[in-house]
C-alpha positions, 0 to 999 in steps of 0.5 A: 303539271302536264309533263309525265316522264316515262318513269312516272308513267310506269309507276302510275301504271304499276300502282293501278295494275297492283290495285287490280291484282290485289283485288282479284282474290276477292272474286276468284275462288281459292286455289285458282290463282297462282301461288306467287300472287297475293292471296289476301282477301277482304273479310266479310263482317258478321252482318254479311256472312252471319254469326254472333257479336258478343260483348262480355263483362267480367264481374269484378265484384265477384273477383274481390268477394272471392278473394276476401272470403278466401282471406277470411277462411285463412284468417280464421284458421291462422287465429285458431292455430295461434290460440288467439280469441276473436269475435265478429269475424266478417267481410265488410267494405272490402276488408276482413274485420274482427274484434279482439277481446284483449286489445293487447293481442293486436301484435300477436294477431299481426304475427299470426296473420303474417302469411296472409299479409305477405301475399301480393305482387311485391313487398311494396304492394301487398294484398292486405294492409293491417290496422287495429284500433281499440281491439278492432282489427281490419285487413283492408284489400288494397287498391293495388291488389284490386287492380292486379286481381282485375287485370289478371281476371280479365287476362285469364278470362280471355284465355279461357274464353278462347279455349272454350270457343276453340273447342266448339270448332268455330273458324277464325273467331275474334277474341279481344280485350275491350276497356278494363273489364270487357271481352269482345267475341266475334264468331263468324258463321255460328249457327247455334249462338245459344250454345256458345252463350251458355258455354261462355256464360257459365263460370264452370268452377268445379270444386269437391267438398265434404258435406256438413252435419246431416242432422241440421234441418234444411232452412235453418242457419248454416253452422260456421264453416258451412253453407247451404247449396241447391242440387241440380242433380235430377235425382235430388233436384230441389234438395238443399245440401249442407256443404263445408266451405273448405275446398278439398280438391279444386277443379283447377287440378283437372288434367282432362275431361271427356264425355262417355257412357256408363258401362252399367246404366248406358247413360251419358257421364263425364269422366275426369282425370286429375294431375299428379298433385290433384290425384294424390289429394283426391286419393287422400281425401277419399281414403280418409272419408270412406262411407261419407258423401262427397259433393261435386259442386259446379258454380255454386250448385251440387251436381252430384253427391255420391257416397265414397265407397272406396279410396280412389287412388288412380286420379280418375273419377266420373260425374253422372247426372242424367246428361244428354249427349250435348250436355255431357259434351258441353260440361267436358268442354267447360272442364277442359278449358278451365274455370273462369275467375269470375262470371261473364255477363253478356251486356251486348249481343248482335246475332245475324243468321246466315240467310240474312247475311246472304240477303244483305250481300245480294242487296249491297251488290245490287245497290253498288251496281245500280249506283255505279251505272247511274254515276258513270252515265251521269259523268258521260252525259255531262262531260263526254270524253272527259267523263269517260276518262273520269269513269276509268279513274273511278273504276281504278279507284274502286280497285285500289280501295278494295285492294287496300281493304284486302291488304289490310285484311279489313272486315267489310260490313253492310255499312262498309258497302254503303261506304263504297257506294258513297265513295263513288259519289264523293270521289267524282267530286274531284273530277267534277271540280277539275272538269268544271275548272277546265271548262271555265278556263276554256270559255275564257279563251285559253288554249287547250293546253293552258286550260287543262294546266290551269284547271288542274292547278286551281282545282287541286287546292280545293280538292285537298281542302274538301277531302281533308275535311271529310277524312278528319270526320272519318278519323273521329268516327273511327276513334269513337265508333264501334263495330260496323261503324268503324268499317264504314269509316275505314272504307270511306277514308280509303276511298277518299285517299285513293280518289286523290290519286286517281282524280289528280294523277290517273285522270290527268295522265289519261287527259294529257296523253289524249291531248298530246296525241290529238292536239285539239285547238279547243277542248271538247268538254261540253256535251250540251247537257247542263243542269245549271246554265253557264254564266248565271248571274243570280243575285243570291245575296238579295235574299240573305236575310230571308234565308237566314231567318228561315233557316233559324226558324227551321232549326228552332222547330227542329229543337222543339221536335227533339223535345217533343215528340222526341227521337225514336232512340234505337237499341244502340242508345236506348237499350233493349231487344230487337229480333228480326224473324221470318214466318212461313206464312204472312205474319199474323200481327194480332196473334203475334202481339197477343202471344208475346204480350204474355211474356210480360216484357213490356210493350211489344212493338211489331213492324213489317218490312220487305216481304209480308213474312218479315217482322221486326220485334222490339222490346224496351230495356228490361229492368234489372241487371244485364242478365235480365236482357238475356233472359228476355231474349231466351223467353222470346225465342222459346215462345216463337219456337213453341207457338209459331213453328217454322219461324226463322230468327234472322237477327238478334240485337240485345244491348244493356243499359251500361253499353247503350249509355256509353254508345250514346256518349260516344256518338255525341262526342263524335259530333262535338269533336267533328264540329271543333275539328272543322272549325280549327281546320277551316280557320287554319286554311282560310280566316276565322270568318270562313271557319265560323260561317262553315261550322255555324251552317253545319250545326244548323244542318245538323239540327235540321237533320235531327228534326228530320229524325224526330218528324219521321220517327226513324231510329236514332242509333249508331248508324244515324250518327254515321249518317249525320257525320257524313252529312257534316262532311258533305256540308263542309265539303260543299262550303269549302268549294264556295269559300275557296272561290271566294278567297280566290276572287278576293285576290282577283277583284280587290275593290269589288263589294263583298256581297257582289263578290260572293254572288259571283263566286256562288254562280261560278261554282253553281255547276260544280255544286249541283253536279256533285250533289246529283252524283252523290244523290244518284249514288245514294238512291240505290241504297234507299231502293235496294239496300234493305231494312238495315240501310234504307233509313241511312240512305233516306237521311243522306238524301235529305242531307244532300239537298239540305247541305247544297241549299245551305251552302248558298243561302246560309253559309254565304250570308253568314260570311257576308255579315262576318266579313263585310268590314273585315275581308273587304274594305271599300265599295268602289268600282271593281278593279280591272278584270284579272281573269286570264292571268294568275291570281295576284297576291293581295 
């Protein structure tokens, strides 16, 4: 492993140089770098640059209902044209039903409805299935037709949403399908999310109808074929119009719509133009109904009901209604983009203000710089020159990680910055393993070349096992995670992959180059700074029972805390509303609470963090449908604007019941799958006793972490799941290192009692265990100090997890392995075999 050919050296150098090259565009303004260089950059997430994340749900019930109502009108017309008498024509249970006074006319009815029954994807998949029983006829809307309508509704909605967003001028929006009936919309840099929400939340289905019998008194039942619709025209607001259900002209025939000014009144209007068929139909209707009112209906409301003065044959018309400038522009945008096939409901919203995004970037950079300095300083203090080599590899690891993110054009989020910082701590683990192995071999009397060769060889398998366990968890986190949590998983995964290269290849090349040039007799790998003494002989297994009993008691107490007082579920899992605001003066909490309580939205939770002007406002999930959440958000925003002028809304999160339930299920699924994956992997790589010991200890660590959440009252949300999975990863990582040394010593000391062998293994890896824990602790500490509200709780949980996982590796995992393997892994308790140190591990 100490030989590097010139070709290999050039390849390693080229990879490192490319890492630097692909990273540069992220730090140098566009246009400065030459054109032949790659220009891919890491995209900033919404939590860093500001913007809105919206999850929209297509109302499938409306899609089905409208198709059934259309079929009902078609059936009525067809039966009347055929002269077939019927009664009780209605929509019931996803079917159009009616009764025939003469049951013998069932076949005649089938023939009359042939056109309706012939609609569908193919002869094998029709929209409606005809059935009759004793004069009762049913036209059932088939499952295939429902699925087809739903798929087409979502596809059409995505296209219309994209057109509407493009009309607003948003740069690089992300619009994608999610699941069967949801649309994900990410709008970076949006400064007026309310306008966008209004544009997306409005169906904008415009139709033209004739009015019904004007002598019918409002409030009385509408005659067949008509319906009462409210007016939103300021001139007749509150009035009810009796409108014929028949659509004379569909807004789908609109060719264009533009805002303009009425030449007579000077007020804002919307001028529209029909395509050829629409213009002909519009001209025909206006010609036949001169002197009659013509209702323009938008989303079930009459926006104007002018009287037709003369035929309009040019295909052009005008909508008036006391519009504002933005109102006319927005209506024109909606009409140009087309009508949605069904209403869209915002079931999840996360909006970040640009100033909060700038603060997050600043906090993330400070945390990364401080964490980097602490880790680099610790490595130099611990390993001297070899620590410098490790730090050089660490720098290249950062370059390669950012380069990979750039090539993938990945989105960097605030948890992603945390992932980069954690990668610093986790990637030095490989270098610590290597340096500790080399130091151990040096102390055993090996020559410089032999110590380095053996150190790298024996550390490699442990590095592979520990990193693969973490990668498995990150893959699971990405699979079941969402949004920023996926960014966290991607960042750590890339960091671990690149650290495998930098730690085992780049560091080795630097060490070997120095070794061949200086040819020292003894490697200068010790600086005198040691967190754990060499040659410790602590009898850890003497306290095995006490350690297990204490751990179980703490886990049982944590389970009790889970039930009472319980977890403080965040908005991700409980649903509800979180609004972060910044006031001009130090916040007056009593006044703010009293004012918001007037909205009757439930208990008002206020929390100060950071500066005295920064306040978090929380409301529980609102009763009713998902739209109630959005109404509550608007009410809070209006209240703040009217009674606390100058207040800046920096962040809005709104999660409905359906999304919060799904996110909780996904989070729990991630934890369960991670535990199973760890058991399978360690069982495969070691023996079942090792797998059970590691997973049981990891689960005990998880229960204590959940107890920590319950005891401290920290929010339990998606970020908490990411923290727990990270703790699980480090917990398994640490145990793999100890177990790997146990497995190695089982080959070296075939007759040593298992308890003594485990003690020896723990003492031999104690320096590495403490060293890695300190490195990870130093990398995480800046997040708790400078990471801001979004990452402070995440960092505090990780700090707790580092201490917990380190202690459990010694006092929990090892005793479990001893009890499970005492009569299986080691048989016999006779004197140890001759010391095999200094030679290669013998085969059992």
